[in-house]
MARNUFI-210484 format. One record per atom (N, C-alpha, C): x, y, z; atom name. Coordinates in nm, 3 decimals, padded with zeros to 5 digits. Layout:
BEGIN
c1: X	c2: Y	c3: Z	atomo: CA
...
END
This chain:
BEGIN
c1: 13.074	c2: 02.223	c3: 08.115	atomo: N
c1: 13.124	c2: 02.352	c3: 08.218	atomo: CA
c1: 13.178	c2: 02.502	c3: 08.156	atomo: C
c1: 13.203	c2: 02.592	c3: 08.143	atomo: N
c1: 13.312	c2: 02.668	c3: 08.061	atomo: CA
c1: 13.396	c2: 02.665	c3: 08.125	atomo: C
c1: 13.562	c2: 02.671	c3: 08.105	atomo: N
c1: 13.720	c2: 02.746	c3: 08.222	atomo: CA
c1: 13.673	c2: 02.819	c3: 08.277	atomo: C
c1: 13.703	c2: 02.814	c3: 08.450	atomo: N
c1: 13.728	c2: 02.980	c3: 08.476	atomo: CA
c1: 13.729	c2: 03.083	c3: 08.432	atomo: C
c1: 13.700	c2: 03.178	c3: 08.472	atomo: N
c1: 13.801	c2: 03.272	c3: 08.400	atomo: CA
c1: 13.947	c2: 03.343	c3: 08.481	atomo: C
c1: 14.056	c2: 03.356	c3: 08.474	atomo: N
c1: 14.135	c2: 03.292	c3: 08.552	atomo: CA
c1: 14.155	c2: 03.482	c3: 08.610	atomo: C
c1: 14.225	c2: 03.452	c3: 08.733	atomo: N
c1: 14.212	c2: 03.611	c3: 08.797	atomo: CA
c1: 14.314	c2: 03.715	c3: 08.715	atomo: C
c1: 14.380	c2: 03.732	c3: 08.596	atomo: N
c1: 14.411	c2: 03.851	c3: 08.582	atomo: CA
c1: 14.259	c2: 03.928	c3: 08.474	atomo: C
c1: 14.240	c2: 03.836	c3: 08.357	atomo: N
c1: 14.222	c2: 03.796	c3: 08.321	atomo: CA
c1: 14.038	c2: 03.889	c3: 08.458	atomo: C
c1: 14.028	c2: 03.865	c3: 08.523	atomo: N
c1: 13.920	c2: 03.930	c3: 08.643	atomo: CA
c1: 13.941	c2: 04.094	c3: 08.697	atomo: C
c1: 14.093	c2: 04.073	c3: 08.647	atomo: N
c1: 14.130	c2: 04.203	c3: 08.716	atomo: CA
c1: 14.188	c2: 04.332	c3: 08.591	atomo: C
c1: 14.168	c2: 04.266	c3: 08.517	atomo: N
c1: 14.100	c2: 04.329	c3: 08.379	atomo: CA
c1: 14.013	c2: 04.441	c3: 08.393	atomo: C
c1: 13.922	c2: 04.321	c3: 08.393	atomo: N
c1: 13.775	c2: 04.311	c3: 08.381	atomo: CA
c1: 13.713	c2: 04.434	c3: 08.427	atomo: C
c1: 13.756	c2: 04.481	c3: 08.606	atomo: N
c1: 13.779	c2: 04.518	c3: 08.671	atomo: CA
c1: 13.788	c2: 04.647	c3: 08.675	atomo: C
c1: 13.959	c2: 04.672	c3: 08.621	atomo: N
c1: 13.989	c2: 04.771	c3: 08.645	atomo: CA
c1: 13.898	c2: 04.854	c3: 08.431	atomo: C
c1: 13.828	c2: 04.784	c3: 08.369	atomo: N
c1: 13.807	c2: 04.851	c3: 08.238	atomo: CA
c1: 13.701	c2: 04.893	c3: 08.295	atomo: C
c1: 13.569	c2: 04.788	c3: 08.349	atomo: N
c1: 13.458	c2: 04.918	c3: 08.404	atomo: CA
c1: 13.483	c2: 04.943	c3: 08.559	atomo: C
c1: 13.618	c2: 04.966	c3: 08.618	atomo: N
c1: 13.581	c2: 05.078	c3: 08.715	atomo: CA
c1: 13.673	c2: 05.232	c3: 08.644	atomo: C
c1: 13.709	c2: 05.246	c3: 08.447	atomo: N
c1: 13.765	c2: 05.390	c3: 08.443	atomo: CA
c1: 13.592	c2: 05.399	c3: 08.324	atomo: C
c1: 13.547	c2: 05.339	c3: 08.354	atomo: N
c1: 13.407	c2: 05.388	c3: 08.315	atomo: CA
c1: 13.325	c2: 05.372	c3: 08.221	atomo: C
c1: 13.430	c2: 05.200	c3: 08.138	atomo: N
c1: 13.433	c2: 05.158	c3: 08.013	atomo: CA
c1: 13.239	c2: 05.118	c3: 07.994	atomo: C
c1: 13.190	c2: 05.172	c3: 07.929	atomo: N
c1: 13.085	c2: 05.037	c3: 07.894	atomo: CA
c1: 13.083	c2: 04.885	c3: 07.906	atomo: C
c1: 12.957	c2: 04.851	c3: 07.989	atomo: N
c1: 12.995	c2: 04.695	c3: 08.049	atomo: CA
c1: 13.017	c2: 04.593	c3: 07.905	atomo: C
c1: 12.912	c2: 04.628	c3: 07.781	atomo: N
c1: 13.040	c2: 04.573	c3: 07.602	atomo: CA
c1: 13.157	c2: 04.635	c3: 07.600	atomo: C
c1: 13.146	c2: 04.700	c3: 07.620	atomo: N
c1: 13.323	c2: 04.738	c3: 07.600	atomo: CA
c1: 13.418	c2: 04.616	c3: 07.593	atomo: C
c1: 13.372	c2: 04.633	c3: 07.789	atomo: N
c1: 13.492	c2: 04.530	c3: 07.908	atomo: CA
c1: 13.457	c2: 04.448	c3: 07.798	atomo: C
c1: 13.375	c2: 04.336	c3: 07.798	atomo: N
c1: 13.342	c2: 04.290	c3: 07.699	atomo: CA
c1: 13.447	c2: 04.230	c3: 07.631	atomo: C
c1: 13.420	c2: 04.304	c3: 07.528	atomo: N
c1: 13.510	c2: 04.326	c3: 07.436	atomo: CA
c1: 13.626	c2: 04.369	c3: 07.414	atomo: C
c1: 13.660	c2: 04.394	c3: 07.563	atomo: N
c1: 13.783	c2: 04.407	c3: 07.567	atomo: CA
c1: 13.898	c2: 04.342	c3: 07.548	atomo: C
c1: 13.828	c2: 04.270	c3: 07.759	atomo: N
c1: 13.870	c2: 04.225	c3: 07.792	atomo: CA
c1: 13.831	c2: 04.060	c3: 07.747	atomo: C
c1: 13.772	c2: 04.003	c3: 07.643	atomo: N
c1: 13.720	c2: 03.850	c3: 07.596	atomo: CA
c1: 13.673	c2: 03.780	c3: 07.651	atomo: C
c1: 13.584	c2: 03.874	c3: 07.731	atomo: N
c1: 13.464	c2: 03.805	c3: 07.836	atomo: CA
c1: 13.356	c2: 03.868	c3: 07.828	atomo: C
c1: 13.303	c2: 03.734	c3: 07.868	atomo: N
c1: 13.077	c2: 03.734	c3: 07.825	atomo: CA
c1: 13.102	c2: 03.827	c3: 07.875	atomo: C
c1: 12.995	c2: 03.949	c3: 07.852	atomo: N
c1: 12.878	c2: 04.052	c3: 07.870	atomo: CA
c1: 12.877	c2: 03.988	c3: 08.033	atomo: C
c1: 12.721	c2: 03.900	c3: 08.034	atomo: N
c1: 12.684	c2: 03.817	c3: 08.143	atomo: CA
c1: 12.849	c2: 03.798	c3: 08.243	atomo: C
c1: 12.940	c2: 03.716	c3: 08.232	atomo: N
c1: 13.039	c2: 03.711	c3: 08.296	atomo: CA
c1: 13.106	c2: 03.854	c3: 08.299	atomo: C
c1: 13.073	c2: 03.950	c3: 08.299	atomo: N
c1: 13.155	c2: 04.126	c3: 08.370	atomo: CA
c1: 13.073	c2: 04.149	c3: 08.421	atomo: C
c1: 12.940	c2: 04.084	c3: 08.449	atomo: N
c1: 12.793	c2: 04.170	c3: 08.479	atomo: CA
c1: 12.832	c2: 04.090	c3: 08.638	atomo: C
c1: 12.810	c2: 04.008	c3: 08.588	atomo: N
c1: 12.926	c2: 03.885	c3: 08.758	atomo: CA
c1: 13.022	c2: 03.940	c3: 08.791	atomo: C
c1: 13.136	c2: 03.979	c3: 08.734	atomo: N
c1: 13.234	c2: 04.016	c3: 08.730	atomo: CA
c1: 13.184	c2: 04.142	c3: 08.921	atomo: C
c1: 13.201	c2: 04.147	c3: 08.801	atomo: N
c1: 13.162	c2: 04.343	c3: 08.852	atomo: CA
c1: 13.063	c2: 04.384	c3: 08.969	atomo: C
c1: 12.945	c2: 04.332	c3: 08.977	atomo: N
c1: 12.859	c2: 04.270	c3: 09.037	atomo: CA
c1: 12.923	c2: 04.225	c3: 09.188	atomo: C
c1: 13.035	c2: 04.140	c3: 09.190	atomo: N
c1: 13.052	c2: 04.006	c3: 09.292	atomo: CA
c1: 13.159	c2: 04.128	c3: 09.377	atomo: C
c1: 13.249	c2: 04.246	c3: 09.250	atomo: N
c1: 13.291	c2: 04.350	c3: 09.316	atomo: CA
c1: 13.230	c2: 04.529	c3: 09.382	atomo: C
c1: 13.147	c2: 04.476	c3: 09.337	atomo: N
c1: 13.091	c2: 04.603	c3: 09.410	atomo: CA
c1: 13.071	c2: 04.709	c3: 09.318	atomo: C
c1: 13.136	c2: 04.687	c3: 09.197	atomo: N
c1: 13.103	c2: 04.840	c3: 09.070	atomo: CA
c1: 12.972	c2: 04.751	c3: 08.947	atomo: C
c1: 13.001	c2: 04.899	c3: 08.977	atomo: N
c1: 12.765	c2: 04.935	c3: 08.919	atomo: CA
c1: 12.966	c2: 05.037	c3: 08.769	atomo: C
c1: 12.815	c2: 05.014	c3: 08.634	atomo: N
c1: 12.817	c2: 05.056	c3: 08.515	atomo: CA
c1: 12.742	c2: 05.209	c3: 08.609	atomo: C
c1: 12.783	c2: 05.276	c3: 08.521	atomo: N
c1: 12.769	c2: 05.406	c3: 08.531	atomo: CA
c1: 12.622	c2: 05.491	c3: 08.411	atomo: C
c1: 12.495	c2: 05.490	c3: 08.369	atomo: N
c1: 12.465	c2: 05.531	c3: 08.284	atomo: CA
c1: 12.434	c2: 05.657	c3: 08.260	atomo: C
c1: 12.531	c2: 05.709	c3: 08.341	atomo: N
c1: 12.466	c2: 05.907	c3: 08.333	atomo: CA
c1: 12.542	c2: 05.974	c3: 08.195	atomo: C
c1: 12.660	c2: 05.876	c3: 08.146	atomo: N
c1: 12.647	c2: 05.881	c3: 08.101	atomo: CA
c1: 12.659	c2: 05.815	c3: 07.901	atomo: C
c1: 12.563	c2: 05.701	c3: 07.966	atomo: N
c1: 12.484	c2: 05.688	c3: 07.785	atomo: CA
c1: 12.335	c2: 05.745	c3: 07.810	atomo: C
c1: 12.309	c2: 05.856	c3: 07.929	atomo: N
c1: 12.222	c2: 05.884	c3: 07.916	atomo: CA
c1: 12.250	c2: 05.998	c3: 07.782	atomo: C
c1: 12.334	c2: 06.050	c3: 07.822	atomo: N
c1: 12.373	c2: 06.174	c3: 07.779	atomo: CA
c1: 12.416	c2: 06.186	c3: 07.651	atomo: C
c1: 12.481	c2: 06.048	c3: 07.616	atomo: N
c1: 12.502	c2: 05.966	c3: 07.452	atomo: CA
c1: 12.355	c2: 05.967	c3: 07.448	atomo: C
c1: 12.288	c2: 05.922	c3: 07.419	atomo: N
c1: 12.146	c2: 05.879	c3: 07.399	atomo: CA
c1: 12.126	c2: 06.039	c3: 07.297	atomo: C
c1: 12.083	c2: 06.167	c3: 07.467	atomo: N
c1: 12.046	c2: 06.245	c3: 07.458	atomo: CA
c1: 12.086	c2: 06.334	c3: 07.335	atomo: C
c1: 12.288	c2: 06.268	c3: 07.278	atomo: N
c1: 12.274	c2: 06.386	c3: 07.175	atomo: CA
c1: 12.303	c2: 06.350	c3: 07.053	atomo: C
c1: 12.216	c2: 06.152	c3: 07.084	atomo: N
c1: 12.197	c2: 06.123	c3: 06.943	atomo: CA
c1: 12.084	c2: 06.182	c3: 06.877	atomo: C
c1: 12.000	c2: 06.101	c3: 07.017	atomo: N
c1: 11.897	c2: 06.257	c3: 06.921	atomo: CA
c1: 11.841	c2: 06.399	c3: 06.876	atomo: C
c1: 11.972	c2: 06.412	c3: 06.968	atomo: N
c1: 11.973	c2: 06.574	c3: 06.884	atomo: CA
c1: 12.015	c2: 06.561	c3: 06.811	atomo: C
c1: 12.107	c2: 06.520	c3: 06.733	atomo: N
c1: 12.109	c2: 06.435	c3: 06.570	atomo: CA
c1: 12.077	c2: 06.413	c3: 06.512	atomo: C
c1: 11.987	c2: 06.370	c3: 06.572	atomo: N
c1: 11.885	c2: 06.292	c3: 06.395	atomo: CA
c1: 11.766	c2: 06.390	c3: 06.463	atomo: C
c1: 11.787	c2: 06.418	c3: 06.547	atomo: N
c1: 11.645	c2: 06.565	c3: 06.489	atomo: CA
c1: 11.706	c2: 06.622	c3: 06.404	atomo: C
c1: 11.825	c2: 06.751	c3: 06.403	atomo: N
c1: 11.871	c2: 06.750	c3: 06.363	atomo: CA
c1: 11.919	c2: 06.778	c3: 06.157	atomo: C
c1: 11.923	c2: 06.623	c3: 06.196	atomo: N
c1: 11.931	c2: 06.565	c3: 06.043	atomo: CA
c1: 11.820	c2: 06.548	c3: 05.995	atomo: C
c1: 11.738	c2: 06.569	c3: 06.033	atomo: N
c1: 11.592	c2: 06.583	c3: 06.004	atomo: CA
c1: 11.504	c2: 06.676	c3: 05.908	atomo: C
c1: 11.567	c2: 06.724	c3: 06.021	atomo: N
c1: 11.544	c2: 06.880	c3: 05.970	atomo: CA
c1: 11.617	c2: 06.875	c3: 05.879	atomo: C
c1: 11.713	c2: 06.869	c3: 05.830	atomo: N
c1: 11.770	c2: 06.944	c3: 05.707	atomo: CA
c1: 11.756	c2: 06.861	c3: 05.578	atomo: C
c1: 11.689	c2: 06.721	c3: 05.602	atomo: N
c1: 11.625	c2: 06.661	c3: 05.516	atomo: CA
c1: 11.544	c2: 06.730	c3: 05.470	atomo: C
c1: 11.444	c2: 06.760	c3: 05.590	atomo: N
c1: 11.273	c2: 06.809	c3: 05.485	atomo: CA
c1: 11.337	c2: 06.955	c3: 05.480	atomo: C
c1: 11.442	c2: 07.052	c3: 05.493	atomo: N
c1: 11.497	c2: 07.168	c3: 05.477	atomo: CA
c1: 11.545	c2: 07.131	c3: 05.294	atomo: C
c1: 11.495	c2: 07.042	c3: 05.251	atomo: N
c1: 11.618	c2: 06.985	c3: 05.137	atomo: CA
c1: 11.478	c2: 06.899	c3: 05.077	atomo: C
c1: 11.355	c2: 06.871	c3: 05.162	atomo: N
c1: 11.330	c2: 06.783	c3: 05.046	atomo: CA
c1: 11.240	c2: 06.937	c3: 04.998	atomo: C
c1: 11.205	c2: 07.028	c3: 05.081	atomo: N
c1: 11.099	c2: 07.146	c3: 05.020	atomo: CA
c1: 11.205	c2: 07.181	c3: 04.909	atomo: C
c1: 11.302	c2: 07.202	c3: 04.909	atomo: N
c1: 11.452	c2: 07.212	c3: 04.779	atomo: CA
c1: 11.358	c2: 07.187	c3: 04.663	atomo: C
c1: 11.342	c2: 07.073	c3: 04.685	atomo: N
c1: 11.346	c2: 06.939	c3: 04.562	atomo: CA
c1: 11.191	c2: 06.978	c3: 04.494	atomo: C
c1: 11.149	c2: 07.050	c3: 04.566	atomo: N
c1: 10.952	c2: 07.037	c3: 04.566	atomo: CA
c1: 10.992	c2: 07.170	c3: 04.516	atomo: C
c1: 11.042	c2: 07.277	c3: 04.562	atomo: N
c1: 11.036	c2: 07.378	c3: 04.452	atomo: CA
c1: 11.087	c2: 07.390	c3: 04.300	atomo: C
c1: 11.217	c2: 07.274	c3: 04.294	atomo: N
c1: 11.165	c2: 07.230	c3: 04.167	atomo: CA
c1: 11.210	c2: 07.182	c3: 04.047	atomo: C
c1: 11.058	c2: 07.081	c3: 04.191	atomo: N
c1: 11.019	c2: 06.959	c3: 04.092	atomo: CA
c1: 10.861	c2: 07.050	c3: 04.023	atomo: C
c1: 10.851	c2: 07.211	c3: 04.093	atomo: N
c1: 10.752	c2: 07.250	c3: 04.075	atomo: CA
c1: 10.755	c2: 07.402	c3: 03.929	atomo: C
c1: 10.907	c2: 07.408	c3: 03.957	atomo: N
c1: 10.962	c2: 07.502	c3: 03.882	atomo: CA
c1: 10.927	c2: 07.425	c3: 03.711	atomo: C
c1: 11.008	c2: 07.244	c3: 03.724	atomo: N
c1: 10.975	c2: 07.204	c3: 03.578	atomo: CA
c1: 10.884	c2: 07.131	c3: 03.491	atomo: C
c1: 10.830	c2: 07.168	c3: 03.659	atomo: N
c1: 10.602	c2: 07.083	c3: 03.578	atomo: CA
c1: 10.550	c2: 07.242	c3: 03.492	atomo: C
c1: 10.599	c2: 07.288	c3: 03.562	atomo: N
c1: 10.543	c2: 07.497	c3: 03.537	atomo: CA
c1: 10.538	c2: 07.526	c3: 03.350	atomo: C
c1: 10.695	c2: 07.456	c3: 03.302	atomo: N
c1: 10.729	c2: 07.389	c3: 03.205	atomo: CA
c1: 10.737	c2: 07.300	c3: 03.087	atomo: C
c1: 10.653	c2: 07.168	c3: 03.205	atomo: N
c1: 10.622	c2: 07.073	c3: 03.150	atomo: CA
c1: 10.551	c2: 07.071	c3: 02.991	atomo: C
c1: 10.643	c2: 07.013	c3: 02.880	atomo: N
c1: 10.562	c2: 07.038	c3: 02.726	atomo: CA
c1: 10.439	c2: 06.921	c3: 02.662	atomo: C
c1: 10.430	c2: 06.811	c3: 02.734	atomo: N
c1: 10.386	c2: 06.681	c3: 02.689	atomo: CA
c1: 10.269	c2: 06.686	c3: 02.865	atomo: C
c1: 10.194	c2: 06.641	c3: 02.809	atomo: N
c1: 10.067	c2: 06.576	c3: 02.940	atomo: CA
c1: 10.161	c2: 06.451	c3: 03.034	atomo: C
c1: 10.280	c2: 06.348	c3: 02.997	atomo: N
c1: 10.291	c2: 06.265	c3: 03.076	atomo: CA
c1: 10.445	c2: 06.303	c3: 03.124	atomo: C
c1: 10.467	c2: 06.386	c3: 03.100	atomo: N
c1: 10.588	c2: 06.505	c3: 03.155	atomo: CA
c1: 10.603	c2: 06.546	c3: 03.291	atomo: C
c1: 10.456	c2: 06.600	c3: 03.246	atomo: N
c1: 10.387	c2: 06.690	c3: 03.343	atomo: CA
c1: 10.265	c2: 06.627	c3: 03.400	atomo: C
c1: 10.252	c2: 06.489	c3: 03.396	atomo: N
c1: 10.195	c2: 06.338	c3: 03.526	atomo: CA
c1: 10.307	c2: 06.353	c3: 03.626	atomo: C
c1: 10.391	c2: 06.289	c3: 03.523	atomo: N
c1: 10.544	c2: 06.214	c3: 03.612	atomo: CA
c1: 10.556	c2: 06.340	c3: 03.676	atomo: C
c1: 10.617	c2: 06.450	c3: 03.647	atomo: N
c1: 10.615	c2: 06.560	c3: 03.765	atomo: CA
c1: 10.525	c2: 06.653	c3: 03.846	atomo: C
c1: 10.445	c2: 06.625	c3: 03.837	atomo: N
c1: 10.370	c2: 06.664	c3: 03.924	atomo: CA
c1: 10.282	c2: 06.550	c3: 04.063	atomo: C
c1: 10.335	c2: 06.374	c3: 03.956	atomo: N
c1: 10.283	c2: 06.309	c3: 04.093	atomo: CA
c1: 10.518	c2: 06.277	c3: 04.149	atomo: C
c1: 10.562	c2: 06.379	c3: 04.162	atomo: N
c1: 10.694	c2: 06.347	c3: 04.161	atomo: CA
c1: 10.672	c2: 06.473	c3: 04.292	atomo: C
c1: 10.594	c2: 06.634	c3: 04.294	atomo: N
c1: 10.588	c2: 06.683	c3: 04.416	atomo: CA
c1: 10.502	c2: 06.644	c3: 04.491	atomo: C
c1: 10.374	c2: 06.603	c3: 04.488	atomo: N
c1: 10.298	c2: 06.498	c3: 04.550	atomo: CA
c1: 10.395	c2: 06.383	c3: 04.634	atomo: C
c1: 10.468	c2: 06.335	c3: 04.616	atomo: N
c1: 10.571	c2: 06.220	c3: 04.708	atomo: CA
c1: 10.670	c2: 06.294	c3: 04.758	atomo: C
c1: 10.718	c2: 06.431	c3: 04.689	atomo: N
c1: 10.799	c2: 06.497	c3: 04.775	atomo: CA
c1: 10.734	c2: 06.586	c3: 04.877	atomo: C
c1: 10.618	c2: 06.598	c3: 04.928	atomo: N
c1: 10.564	c2: 06.670	c3: 05.048	atomo: CA
c1: 10.479	c2: 06.599	c3: 05.052	atomo: C
c1: 10.391	c2: 06.439	c3: 05.033	atomo: N
c1: 10.424	c2: 06.375	c3: 05.134	atomo: CA
c1: 10.526	c2: 06.346	c3: 05.184	atomo: C
c1: 10.695	c2: 06.254	c3: 05.161	atomo: N
c1: 10.767	c2: 06.247	c3: 05.233	atomo: CA
c1: 10.802	c2: 06.420	c3: 05.361	atomo: C
c1: 10.794	c2: 06.514	c3: 05.299	atomo: N
c1: 10.848	c2: 06.670	c3: 05.388	atomo: CA
c1: 10.747	c2: 06.654	c3: 05.541	atomo: C
c1: 10.578	c2: 06.605	c3: 05.470	atomo: N
c1: 10.543	c2: 06.668	c3: 05.548	atomo: CA
c1: 10.486	c2: 06.503	c3: 05.665	atomo: C
c1: 10.611	c2: 06.421	c3: 05.627	atomo: N
c1: 10.617	c2: 06.340	c3: 05.772	atomo: CA
c1: 10.759	c2: 06.298	c3: 05.808	atomo: C
c1: 10.848	c2: 06.361	c3: 05.751	atomo: N
c1: 10.916	c2: 06.419	c3: 05.802	atomo: CA
c1: 10.882	c2: 06.483	c3: 05.837	atomo: C
c1: 10.819	c2: 06.650	c3: 05.919	atomo: N
c1: 10.845	c2: 06.792	c3: 05.997	atomo: CA
c1: 10.777	c2: 06.691	c3: 06.102	atomo: C
c1: 10.687	c2: 06.593	c3: 06.037	atomo: N
c1: 10.572	c2: 06.592	c3: 06.109	atomo: CA
c1: 10.618	c2: 06.514	c3: 06.286	atomo: C
c1: 10.761	c2: 06.464	c3: 06.246	atomo: N
c1: 10.840	c2: 06.351	c3: 06.361	atomo: CA
c1: 10.840	c2: 06.425	c3: 06.493	atomo: C
c1: 10.925	c2: 06.584	c3: 06.481	atomo: N
c1: 10.956	c2: 06.682	c3: 06.599	atomo: CA
c1: 10.836	c2: 06.848	c3: 06.626	atomo: C
c1: 10.733	c2: 06.831	c3: 06.494	atomo: N
c1: 10.610	c2: 06.911	c3: 06.591	atomo: CA
c1: 10.550	c2: 06.841	c3: 06.712	atomo: C
c1: 10.526	c2: 06.983	c3: 06.803	atomo: N
c1: 10.396	c2: 06.943	c3: 06.827	atomo: CA
c1: 10.319	c2: 06.888	c3: 06.822	atomo: C
c1: 10.263	c2: 06.932	c3: 06.920	atomo: N
c1: 10.057	c2: 06.915	c3: 06.943	atomo: CA
c1: 09.946	c2: 07.046	c3: 06.906	atomo: C
c1: 10.068	c2: 07.198	c3: 06.933	atomo: N
c1: 10.059	c2: 07.311	c3: 06.963	atomo: CA
c1: 09.965	c2: 07.282	c3: 06.760	atomo: C
c1: 10.073	c2: 07.247	c3: 06.785	atomo: N
c1: 09.990	c2: 07.285	c3: 06.547	atomo: CA
c1: 09.821	c2: 07.166	c3: 06.552	atomo: C
c1: 09.794	c2: 07.127	c3: 06.646	atomo: N
c1: 09.686	c2: 07.003	c3: 06.613	atomo: CA
c1: 09.604	c2: 07.099	c3: 06.710	atomo: C
c1: 09.605	c2: 07.148	c3: 06.821	atomo: N
c1: 09.558	c2: 07.223	c3: 06.883	atomo: CA
c1: 09.499	c2: 07.350	c3: 06.827	atomo: C
c1: 09.592	c2: 07.488	c3: 06.779	atomo: N
c1: 09.522	c2: 07.518	c3: 06.618	atomo: CA
c1: 09.481	c2: 07.502	c3: 06.577	atomo: C
c1: 09.464	c2: 07.419	c3: 06.447	atomo: N
c1: 09.333	c2: 07.402	c3: 06.397	atomo: CA
c1: 09.220	c2: 07.359	c3: 06.481	atomo: C
c1: 09.252	c2: 07.288	c3: 06.562	atomo: N
c1: 09.129	c2: 07.211	c3: 06.669	atomo: CA
c1: 09.079	c2: 07.381	c3: 06.633	atomo: C
c1: 09.136	c2: 07.504	c3: 06.730	atomo: N
c1: 09.044	c2: 07.569	c3: 06.710	atomo: CA
c1: 09.045	c2: 07.688	c3: 06.596	atomo: C
c1: 09.022	c2: 07.669	c3: 06.507	atomo: N
c1: 09.013	c2: 07.702	c3: 06.389	atomo: CA
c1: 08.921	c2: 07.687	c3: 06.314	atomo: C
c1: 08.939	c2: 07.504	c3: 06.310	atomo: N
c1: 08.766	c2: 07.438	c3: 06.255	atomo: CA
c1: 08.595	c2: 07.501	c3: 06.373	atomo: C
c1: 08.716	c2: 07.509	c3: 06.486	atomo: N
c1: 08.587	c2: 07.562	c3: 06.561	atomo: CA
c1: 08.537	c2: 07.659	c3: 06.605	atomo: C
c1: 08.615	c2: 07.759	c3: 06.606	atomo: N
c1: 08.629	c2: 07.923	c3: 06.491	atomo: CA
c1: 08.457	c2: 07.917	c3: 06.358	atomo: C
c1: 08.593	c2: 07.863	c3: 06.320	atomo: N
c1: 08.546	c2: 07.899	c3: 06.125	atomo: CA
c1: 08.333	c2: 07.755	c3: 06.175	atomo: C
c1: 08.350	c2: 07.683	c3: 06.317	atomo: N
c1: 08.278	c2: 07.611	c3: 06.266	atomo: CA
c1: 08.062	c2: 07.725	c3: 06.381	atomo: C
c1: 08.158	c2: 07.746	c3: 06.410	atomo: N
c1: 08.058	c2: 07.824	c3: 06.560	atomo: CA
c1: 07.999	c2: 07.963	c3: 06.372	atomo: C
c1: 08.094	c2: 08.022	c3: 06.382	atomo: N
c1: 08.143	c2: 08.125	c3: 06.249	atomo: CA
c1: 07.974	c2: 08.076	c3: 06.162	atomo: C
c1: 08.054	c2: 07.916	c3: 06.045	atomo: N
c1: 07.918	c2: 07.829	c3: 06.045	atomo: CA
c1: 07.777	c2: 07.838	c3: 06.077	atomo: C
c1: 07.764	c2: 07.837	c3: 06.158	atomo: N
c1: 07.699	c2: 07.817	c3: 06.291	atomo: CA
c1: 07.591	c2: 07.939	c3: 06.268	atomo: C
c1: 07.631	c2: 08.043	c3: 06.286	atomo: N
c1: 07.609	c2: 08.122	c3: 06.255	atomo: CA
c1: 07.523	c2: 08.232	c3: 06.148	atomo: C
c1: 07.538	c2: 08.174	c3: 06.063	atomo: N
c1: 07.506	c2: 08.204	c3: 05.922	atomo: CA
c1: 07.424	c2: 08.158	c3: 05.930	atomo: C
c1: 07.401	c2: 07.996	c3: 05.951	atomo: N
c1: 07.295	c2: 07.963	c3: 05.991	atomo: CA
c1: 07.186	c2: 07.934	c3: 06.074	atomo: C
c1: 07.201	c2: 08.025	c3: 06.160	atomo: N
c1: 07.137	c2: 08.050	c3: 06.254	atomo: CA
c1: 06.998	c2: 08.194	c3: 06.203	atomo: C
c1: 07.117	c2: 08.321	c3: 06.104	atomo: N
c1: 07.062	c2: 08.438	c3: 06.046	atomo: CA
c1: 06.992	c2: 08.397	c3: 05.964	atomo: C
c1: 07.022	c2: 08.342	c3: 05.846	atomo: N
c1: 06.908	c2: 08.306	c3: 05.729	atomo: CA
c1: 06.829	c2: 08.196	c3: 05.808	atomo: C
c1: 06.776	c2: 08.118	c3: 05.891	atomo: N
c1: 06.674	c2: 08.046	c3: 05.968	atomo: CA
c1: 06.580	c2: 08.134	c3: 06.038	atomo: C
c1: 06.591	c2: 08.263	c3: 06.094	atomo: N
c1: 06.559	c2: 08.411	c3: 06.128	atomo: CA
c1: 06.509	c2: 08.413	c3: 06.082	atomo: C
c1: 06.565	c2: 08.500	c3: 05.899	atomo: N
c1: 06.560	c2: 08.547	c3: 05.778	atomo: CA
c1: 06.429	c2: 08.488	c3: 05.764	atomo: C
c1: 06.430	c2: 08.360	c3: 05.738	atomo: N
c1: 06.325	c2: 08.338	c3: 05.669	atomo: CA
c1: 06.182	c2: 08.245	c3: 05.716	atomo: C
c1: 06.172	c2: 08.330	c3: 05.889	atomo: N
c1: 06.044	c2: 08.231	c3: 05.941	atomo: CA
c1: 06.007	c2: 08.390	c3: 05.945	atomo: C
c1: 06.090	c2: 08.457	c3: 05.916	atomo: N
c1: 06.074	c2: 08.652	c3: 05.939	atomo: CA
c1: 05.911	c2: 08.666	c3: 05.883	atomo: C
c1: 05.819	c2: 08.701	c3: 05.870	atomo: N
c1: 05.766	c2: 08.706	c3: 05.776	atomo: CA
c1: 05.807	c2: 08.910	c3: 05.682	atomo: C
c1: 05.763	c2: 08.916	c3: 05.540	atomo: N
c1: 05.832	c2: 09.048	c3: 05.459	atomo: CA
c1: 05.777	c2: 09.142	c3: 05.520	atomo: C
c1: 05.787	c2: 09.320	c3: 05.587	atomo: N
c1: 05.736	c2: 09.383	c3: 05.578	atomo: CA
c1: 05.633	c2: 09.466	c3: 05.479	atomo: C
c1: 05.620	c2: 09.354	c3: 05.387	atomo: N
c1: 05.550	c2: 09.428	c3: 05.241	atomo: CA
c1: 05.488	c2: 09.379	c3: 05.270	atomo: C
c1: 05.375	c2: 09.269	c3: 05.299	atomo: N
c1: 05.377	c2: 09.083	c3: 05.305	atomo: CA
c1: 05.188	c2: 09.164	c3: 05.449	atomo: C
c1: 05.101	c2: 09.095	c3: 05.382	atomo: N
c1: 04.994	c2: 09.140	c3: 05.504	atomo: CA
c1: 04.999	c2: 09.032	c3: 05.550	atomo: C
c1: 04.964	c2: 09.038	c3: 05.713	atomo: N
c1: 04.972	c2: 08.887	c3: 05.763	atomo: CA
c1: 04.772	c2: 08.868	c3: 05.777	atomo: C
END
């Protein structure tokens, strides 16, 4: 059984917790396990406010979104450069390697850009495909009607 935590160390835990430090930081600074920090604070009625953590997580999400945006933009620059080189390739092997590079970079860009995209693009594509399908069906029906109607010059 572990030795009891001395009273002065318990007070240190409570002081750190009351001053707004997160539980794991209190544990690290006081030398007390996170589970003991939780028990000490619970017994004293001290809770850990999670609003600071939520704000930090939200800020981190925004930072990561910005980093992905910068990466996607950089990939577009890389794609343009690879395409520029592709059009000036002298040998078949060089052309093949550059074409593969363009494809890999484009796929990477699309995957990164799709992480932060909304479903709006999907709905727009579905709408466009629906309109295309309706247009094709209309043309098909007109062709079928024309084939079924006899020519005006043909006797019936």
